[in-house]
C-alpha positions in Angstrom: -0.2 -0.1 0.2 2.8 2.3 0.9 4.7 1.5 -2.8 1.2 2.1 -4.5 0.7 5.6 -2.3 4.3 6.8 -3.6 3.7 5.7 -6.9 0.3 7.4 -7.5 1.6 10.6 -5.6 -0.4 10.8 -2.7 0.0 10.2 1.1 -2.1 8.1 3.5 -1.9 8.3 7.0 -4.0 5.3 7.5 -3.0 2.4 5.0 -5.8 0.6 6.5 -8.3 2.9 4.6 -6.4 2.9 1.5 -6.5 -1.0 1.6 -10.5 -0.6 1.9 -10.6 1.2 -1.2 -9.6 -2.0 -3.0 -11.8 -4.4 -1.3 -14.7 -5.6 -3.5 -18.0 -6.4 -2.1 -17.5 -10.2 -3.2 -15.2 -10.7 -0.6 -17.7 -9.7 2.0 -20.4 -12.1 0.4 -18.1 -15.0 0.5 -16.1 -14.3 3.9 -18.9 -12.8 5.9 -16.7 -9.6 6.2 -18.7 -6.4 7.2 -16.6 -4.0 5.4 -16.1 -3.3 1.7 -15.3 -0.1 -0.5 -19.1 0.6 -1.8 -19.4 3.4 1.1 -16.0 4.8 -0.1 -17.2 4.6 -3.7 -20.1 6.8 -2.9 -18.4 9.4 -1.3 -15.7 9.1 -3.9 -18.1 9.7 -6.7 -19.4 13.0 -5.1 -16.0 14.1 -4.5 -14.9 13.1 -8.3 -18.1 15.1 -9.7 -17.3 18.0 -7.6 -13.6 18.7 -8.5 -14.3 17.6 -12.0 -17.2 20.6 -12.4 -15.1 23.1 -10.4 -12.1 22.1 -13.5 -14.9 22.7 -15.9 -16.6 25.7 -14.6 -13.1 27.5 -14.2 -11.1 26.3 -16.9 -13.9 26.4 -20.0 -15.3 29.7 -19.2 -16.7 30.2 -22.8 -18.7 26.9 -22.9 -22.6 27.0 -21.8 -24.0 24.4 -19.1 -25.0 21.7 -21.6 -21.4 21.6 -23.1 -19.9 21.4 -19.6 -22.3 18.5 -18.7 -21.5 16.7 -22.0 -17.6 16.9 -21.3 -18.1 15.9 -17.6 -19.9 12.8 -18.6 -17.1 11.6 -20.7 -14.2 12.4 -18.2 -15.8 10.7 -15.4 -17.4 7.7 -17.3 -16.5 3.9 -16.4 -14.4 3.9 -19.4 -12.1 6.5 -18.5 -12.1 5.9 -14.7 -11.1 2.2 -15.5 -8.3 3.6 -17.8 -6.8 5.6 -15.1 -7.1 2.7 -12.8 -5.1 0.6 -14.9 -2.4 2.9 -15.2 -2.3 3.1 -11.3 -2.1 -0.6 -11.4 -5.2 -0.9 -9.3 -6.1 -4.0 -10.9 -3.4 -5.8 -9.3 -4.2 -4.5 -6.2 -8.0 -5.5 -5.9 -9.0 -7.7 -3.3 -11.7 -9.7 -4.8 -13.9 -12.8 -3.9 -12.6 -16.5 -5.2 -15.9 -16.0 -7.8 -15.1 -12.6 -8.9 -11.6 -13.3 -9.2 -12.3 -16.7 -11.6 -14.5 -14.7 -13.6 -12.0 -12.3 -14.4 -13.0 -9.2 -12.3 -9.6 -7.8 -12.4 -10.1 -7.0 -15.8 -14.2 -5.6 -15.3 -14.1 -1.5 -16.5 -17.1 -1.7 -13.5 -14.9 -2.9 -11.1 -11.8 -0.8 -11.5 -13.8 2.6 -12.1 -15.6 1.7 -8.7 -12.3 0.8 -6.9 -10.9 4.2 -8.5 -13.7 6.3 -6.9 -13.5 4.4 -3.6 -9.6 5.6 -3.8 -10.9 9.0 -4.1 -13.4 9.0 -1.4 -10.4 7.6 0.9 -8.1 10.1 0.2 -10.8 12.4 0.8 -11.6 11.2 4.4 -7.6 10.6 5.4 -6.1 14.2 3.9 -9.1 16.5 3.3 -10.5 18.0 0.0 -7.3 19.7 -0.8 -5.5 16.5 -1.2 -8.3 14.8 -3.1 -8.9 17.9 -5.5 -4.8 17.7 -6.4 -5.0 13.8 -7.0 -8.0 14.2 -9.0 -7.0 17.4 -11.0 -3.8 15.7 -12.1 -5.6 12.4 -13.9 -9.0 14.4 -14.8 -7.1 17.4 -16.2 -5.4 15.2 -19.0 -8.7 13.5 -19.8 -10.4 16.9 -20.1 -7.9 18.2 -23.0 -8.2 14.7 -24.9 -12.0 15.4 -24.9 -11.4 19.1 -26.1 -9.1 18.0 -28.5 -11.3 15.1 -29.9 -8.5 12.6 -28.9 -10.6 10.5 -26.1 -12.0 7.2 -26.4 -15.5 7.5 -27.7 -18.8 5.3 -27.1 -20.0 5.4 -30.5 -23.1 3.2 -29.7 -24.1 5.8 -27.0 -23.3 8.7 -29.5 -25.1 6.9 -32.3 -28.0 6.1 -30.3 -28.4 10.1 -29.4 -27.9 11.1 -32.9 -30.3 8.8 -34.1 -32.9 10.1 -31.6 -31.9 13.6 -32.7 -32.3 13.4 -36.2 -35.0 10.2 -36.6 -36.7 9.6 -33.3 -35.5 6.0 -33.7 -32.9 3.5 -31.9 -30.2 2.1 -34.0 -30.8 -1.6 -34.8 -27.5 -3.8 -34.8 -27.4 -7.5 -36.9 -24.9 -10.2 -36.8 -24.1 -10.8 -40.2 -21.5 -13.8 -39.3 -19.0 -15.0 -37.0 -16.0 -17.3 -37.6 -12.8 -19.1 -35.7 -13.1 -20.9 -32.8 -14.6 -20.5 -29.6 -11.1 -19.1 -27.9 -10.6 -17.2 -31.0 -13.7 -16.0 -32.8 -14.2 -12.7 -35.1 -17.6 -11.1 -35.5 -19.0 -9.1 -38.6 -21.9 -6.7 -37.4 -23.9 -3.8 -39.4 -26.6 -1.4 -38.1 -29.6 0.0 -39.5 -30.6 3.8 -38.8 -33.7 4.9 -40.4 -33.5 2.2 -43.1 -29.8 3.1 -43.9 -27.7 0.4 -43.3 -23.7 1.0 -42.4 -20.8 -1.5 -41.7 -19.9 -4.1 -41.4 -17.7 -3.2 -38.2 -15.6 -6.1 -37.4 -14.0 -7.3 -34.0 -13.0 -10.3 -31.6 -16.0 -9.7 -30.0 -19.8 -8.5 -30.5 -19.0 -5.5 -28.4 -15.9 -4.6 -30.3 -17.7 -5.0 -33.8 -21.0 -2.8 -32.8 -18.3 -0.3 -31.8 -17.4 -0.3 -34.8 -20.3 -0.3 -36.9 -21.4 2.3 -34.9 -18.4 4.1 -35.4 -18.9 3.9 -39.5 -22.5 5.0 -38.9 -22.1 8.2 -36.8 -19.2 9.2 -39.1 -21.3 9.2 -42.2 -24.5 10.7 -40.4 -22.6 13.3 -38.4 -21.5 15.0 -41.9 -25.3 15.8 -42.5 -25.3 19.4 -42.4 -26.8 22.1 -39.9 -27.4 19.6 -36.9 -26.1 20.1 -33.4 -24.1 17.2 -32.9 -23.1 15.4 -29.5 -19.4 15.6 -28.0 
């Protein structure tokens, strides 16, 4: 725990509190332990939101509330938080129940993002808001810049759904065209239809990746339509 704190650039008076931020509820479910990181996660989510909102409000004085909200939703998303957690090697520190361990819990974005929020909550309790603000700023600040530079990871399925509803009041429909390869090395081809227009196929080693690629193709095409308010 001390080595992690040093690498992450934070200080903890209570290493027990730091350790608690990595204890997944599956441990409590299997062993009967009373404590896990869910309460810290609840607190950390609020601190993360407050710091991020402050950074956006102070740093982007020319942006209206709607744009700030969209940027915030991206930079505090599960995708971004789990990526930061991996950079900090939190995946190797997670304390999981046996079942969650065997099901690949260390690789799950949701568990990693939750642990990241719990860490922020623990830091706030241990060292105060200023320390939490400094830590969150150091990690979220670069993500805000990536969003503004359009270099961030984008959830194209969500973006396409928002755009499709905006343009046509309809939801995109995905269809599996084919899959190939053995069980351990599958490859998928998926197309997406929006208002009778079909795009793709998107290809990937799993359905999620193939759907994201199909959504990207459709979003890139539809977002070229003139005079439409595109989401971030």
